[in-house]
C-alpha positions, 0 to 999 in steps of 0.5 A: 443940112447933112449934119442936122439930118444925121444928128436928128437921127440920134444914131445908136451904133447897133441900131437899124436905120432906113435912108428913104432917098439914097441918091448920091449916097451922102446921107447913107455914107454918113450913117454907116460911119456911125454904125457898129453892129447896126444895119442900114437899108437904103431905098431908091427907084433910080438906076443911077442911084443903084450904080452909086450904091454898088460902090459901097462895100459894107456888110452893114449896108443893103440897097433896095431898088424900089419906091419908099411908098413900099417901105413896110413891104420891102423891110418885111422881105428882109425880115426887118420888123422894126427900125430905130430911125428913118431919114428922107430927103425928098424931091428930085436929087441933084444928080437927077437935076444935073442930068440933062436927058432926064428932063427935070431941069429948065436949064437944058433942052431934052425930051419931057420925061421927069420920071424918077423910075425910068421903067415907069409908064407915065412921063411928063410928055404924056401929062402935057399932051394927054391930060384934059384941060381940067386935069392940067388946071388941077395939077398946075394949081395944086402942085405948082401953086401957079397963079394963072393955072387955068389960063396956062392949062387952056394955052397948053391944050390949044398949042398941042392941037397943032403939034405935040409938045415933046421937049422942054423948049417946046413947053418953055416957049408956051410958058414964056408968054404967061410968065411975069417979066423978070420972074420967068425962071421961078414960073418955069420951076413952079410948072415943072414942079407940078408936072414932076409931082404928078408924073412920080405921084410924089405926094401920094408916095409920101402919104403912104410912107408916113403912115407906114413909118409909125408902124415900123419905127420902134419906141424912141425911134426918129423920123427925120424928113427934109422937104423942099416945098410947102405941100410936102412940108405941110403933110409932114407937119400935120402927120407929126402933130395930128398922127393922121393925114385925113379925118378927125383928130383922135383924142383921149378921155382928157382931150389930148391928141392921140398921135404916134410922134412927138416933134423934137423941134417945134419949128423946122430947121432951115439952112444957114446963109453959108450953106445956101451960098454953097447950095442954092437948093437948100434955100427952100429946105425944111427939116422936121424931126419927130420921135416915136412915142 
């Protein structure tokens, strides 16, 4: 949904924009095409993304090698006080999924890694082998919405007593006994999603970024976020609607909710059938666009 994302930003040629998830650079390149006198700051913590960014020779472009959870801090380092638009394409990127050794995909066998930032300490291997049964139950149920999370957590703990679970195939061998016949791939994907979210603290990073977005966006600025699972989408939706991630919703004297954003579209935009045929990952994508009040 590249066009929908770019349209959602409502780009001003001389504006300042942020691409939270540079990845392969598709969104950044599309934004840069519309800038004339403006500037784009692109974030990514992945080394591969940094190499992709080095191919862009444009004075209107600055690549920031860091997690978008530090949005405000990095912008301050570059002397940026306010921006006109923020774009985030959440989750794991296509180039990360397709790189077998990164351990994101169930299609390949590799070390259990799943780090978006390869310099980070925590890996999927550590989560699987060192987390308690209770902790595994929590992340499988909460982040993967795995139907038999408690049973699976117990099975993982029992299996690692005999030998460390170190590769994707090691883990899939355990999972295969608990997956519904004919639904194995969906089950694997749920479990891998849960572990990946835990390894990269994805939901916490999203929460921190959302709270900062309302501080750095100028009046009329756009927040454009594309998510791929219900947990992310729920966070984005609630923040746009209520202006808060937790606690009581604040209201004015007349009972109107006090919030920094107004949704541009009432419902999230989803991919067309044609796009889903070209890119199956787009099937679960939900795009939400909001404007700073």
